[in-house]
C-alpha positions in Angstrom: 19.6 -3.3 7.7 20.0 -1.2 4.5 16.4 0.0 4.5 17.0 1.8 7.8 19.8 4.0 6.5 17.8 4.7 3.3 14.8 5.8 5.3 16.9 8.1 7.5 18.4 9.7 4.4 15.0 10.0 2.7 13.5 11.6 5.9 16.4 14.1 6.0 15.9 15.0 2.3 12.2 15.3 2.8 12.7 17.9 5.6 15.5 19.7 3.6 13.1 20.4 0.7 10.3 21.8 3.0 9.6 25.5 3.0 9.0 26.1 6.7 8.2 29.5 8.2 10.2 30.3 11.3 7.2 32.4 12.4 4.8 29.5 12.3 5.2 27.2 15.2 2.5 24.9 13.9 4.9 24.1 11.0 8.2 24.4 12.8 7.5 22.2 15.9 6.1 19.1 14.1 9.0 19.4 11.6 11.6 19.4 14.4 9.9 16.4 16.0 10.2 14.5 12.7 13.9 15.4 12.7 14.3 14.0 16.2 12.6 10.8 15.0 15.1 10.5 12.1 18.1 11.2 14.3 16.9 8.6 16.8 16.6 6.1 14.0 20.2 6.7 12.9 21.4 6.4 16.5 19.4 3.2 17.0 20.8 1.7 13.8 24.4 2.4 14.9 23.8 0.7 18.3 22.1 -2.3 16.6 24.9 -2.8 14.1 27.3 -3.1 17.1 25.0 -5.5 19.0 23.7 -3.1 21.7 20.1 -4.1 21.6 19.0 -2.9 25.1 20.6 0.5 24.5 18.9 0.7 21.1 15.6 0.2 22.7 16.0 3.4 24.6 16.3 5.3 21.3 13.3 3.5 20.0 11.3 4.9 22.9 12.7 8.4 21.9 11.4 8.2 18.4 8.1 6.8 19.6 7.7 9.8 22.0 8.5 12.2 19.1 5.8 10.4 16.9 3.2 10.7 19.7 3.7 14.4 20.0 4.0 15.1 16.3 0.8 13.1 15.6 -1.1 14.9 18.4 -0.1 18.3 17.2 -1.2 17.5 13.7 -4.5 16.1 14.9 -5.2 19.0 17.3 -3.0 22.0 16.5 -4.7 23.9 19.4 -2.6 21.7 21.8 0.6 23.4 20.8 0.6 25.7 23.8 0.1 22.7 26.1 3.2 21.1 24.4 5.3 24.2 24.8 4.4 24.8 28.5 5.2 21.1 29.4 8.9 21.9 29.9 8.0 24.6 32.4 5.7 22.3 34.4 8.4 19.5 34.4 11.2 21.9 35.3 9.3 23.5 38.2 8.5 20.1 39.7 12.1 18.9 39.3 13.6 22.0 40.9 11.1 21.8 43.7 12.1 18.2 44.3 15.8 19.1 44.5 15.1 21.8 47.1 13.0 19.4 49.2 15.8 16.8 48.9 18.4 19.3 50.1 16.6 20.7 53.1 18.2 18.4 55.6 21.7 18.7 54.2 24.3 19.7 56.9 26.0 23.2 56.5 29.3 21.8 55.2 27.5 20.3 52.1 27.6 23.2 49.6 24.7 22.9 47.1 25.5 23.5 43.4 23.7 25.3 41.9 22.7 27.2 45.0 19.2 27.1 46.6 18.8 30.8 45.7 19.4 30.1 42.0 16.8 27.3 42.1 14.2 29.4 43.9 14.7 32.1 41.3 14.2 29.6 38.5 11.1 28.3 40.2 9.7 31.8 40.5 10.3 32.4 36.8 8.5 29.1 36.0 5.6 30.1 38.3 5.4 33.4 36.5 5.2 31.7 33.1 2.6 29.3 34.3 0.5 32.2 35.6 0.9 33.9 32.3 -0.3 30.7 30.5 -3.4 30.6 32.8 -4.2 34.3 32.0 -3.9 33.7 28.3 -5.5 30.3 28.0 -8.1 30.7 30.8 -7.0 27.5 32.5 -4.1 25.9 34.3 -1.4 24.1 32.4 -2.0 20.3 32.0 0.5 17.5 32.5 0.0 15.4 29.4 1.8 12.0 29.4 3.3 10.4 26.3 0.6 7.7 25.9 -2.0 10.5 26.2 -0.3 12.3 23.3 -0.3 9.0 21.4 -4.0 8.5 21.9 -4.8 12.1 20.8 -2.7 11.5 17.7 -4.2 8.1 16.9 -0.9 6.2 17.1 -1.5 4.5 20.5 -2.2 1.2 18.8 1.4 1.3 17.4 3.0 2.1 20.8 1.2 0.0 23.4 3.5 -2.9 24.4 6.6 -1.8 22.7 6.7 1.6 24.5 6.6 -0.2 27.8 9.4 -2.6 26.8 11.5 0.4 25.6 10.8 2.2 28.9 12.1 -0.8 30.9 15.4 -0.6 29.0 15.7 3.1 29.3 15.1 3.2 33.0 17.2 0.1 33.9 14.3 -1.9 35.3 15.2 -5.4 36.7 13.5 -6.9 33.6 16.0 -5.1 31.3 18.9 -6.7 33.2 17.9 -10.3 32.4 19.7 -10.2 29.1 23.0 -9.7 30.9 22.7 -13.1 32.7 24.1 -16.2 31.0 22.4 -19.2 32.7 22.3 -23.0 32.4 19.0 -23.9 33.9 19.0 -22.3 37.3 22.8 -21.9 37.4 24.4 -18.5 36.6 27.4 -19.2 34.4 28.5 -15.6 33.7 27.4 -12.0 33.2 27.5 -11.0 29.6 29.7 -8.0 28.7 29.3 -6.4 25.3 27.1 -7.2 22.3 23.8 -9.1 22.5 22.4 -11.8 20.2 18.9 -10.5 19.7 16.3 -10.0 16.9 17.6 -6.8 15.6 15.7 -7.0 12.3 12.4 -6.8 14.2 13.6 -3.9 16.3 14.7 -2.0 13.1 11.5 -2.8 11.2 9.2 -1.6 14.0 11.3 1.6 14.4 11.2 2.3 10.6 7.4 2.0 10.7 7.2 4.8 13.3 9.3 7.0 11.1 7.2 6.2 8.0 4.1 7.2 9.9 5.8 10.4 11.1 6.8 11.5 7.6 3.3 10.8 6.3 1.6 12.7 9.1 3.9 15.7 8.6 3.3 15.6 4.8 -0.4 15.6 5.3 -0.2 18.4 7.9 1.8 20.7 5.6 -0.1 19.7 2.5 2.9 18.5 0.6 3.6 15.4 -1.5 6.0 12.7 -0.4 9.1 12.3 -2.4 9.1 9.4 -4.8 12.0 7.8 -2.9 9.8 7.7 0.2 6.9 6.0 -1.6 9.2 3.4 -3.2 11.0 2.8 0.0 7.7 2.2 1.8 6.7 -0.4 -0.8 10.0 -2.2 -0.3 9.5 -2.0 3.5 6.0 -3.5 3.3 7.2 -6.4 1.0 10.1 -7.1 3.4 7.8 -6.9 6.4 5.3 -9.4 4.9 8.2 -11.8 4.0 9.6 -11.6 7.5 6.1 -12.4 8.9 5.7 -15.4 6.6 9.2 -16.7 7.6 8.3 -16.3 11.3 5.1 -18.3 10.8 6.9 -21.1 9.0 9.5 -21.4 11.8 6.7 -22.0 14.2 
């Protein structure tokens, strides 16, 4: 869909014209999150053009996650430190899980990286978490994506579609159904290659997340949107309404 490529280009031009201070993480981090949204939109569109719907859903989840965090950091800038410490929390847990998994390995199984390296990284993470507690007066919080979305006021956009995208990304049994070609209860074959799905709806919903991200960042930085973005949004809304009318007539 042409509007997807136009939006990705408009988003990149919008960011390119921003005057962002490298010393101000409240400007830098939300801007980087928007860039990740736009990159995910381009990747999603490439997969969609080639018929890989399920794989494209994984990238839709990615740009939704970026929108959730961008919107939350715009709504509550004081949560920036919670966002930055999240990687440390996640990494400490992951490394601890690896050590626990390895504890029953026989001597001939050589761990890579070594347990000593992992323990050192865990100690560094623990030190950073202690430093966070000393600075913030509280322990670091594990904030989930849908919590970020609720804080940022975009949860109504994400509920439902985020779960569907998560199923595809994590290879749930539900996401495998599209591979099965059946005739009634009889399995005729397992599909290999492109899918025949409603790519237009996938692209339109993904574009909406990016439009919201651009507007949130523009409001946050106190800058005006480029005229191209405004015009593109009007075209998007017109197309969205026409697609909705067509869907109703088909019913």
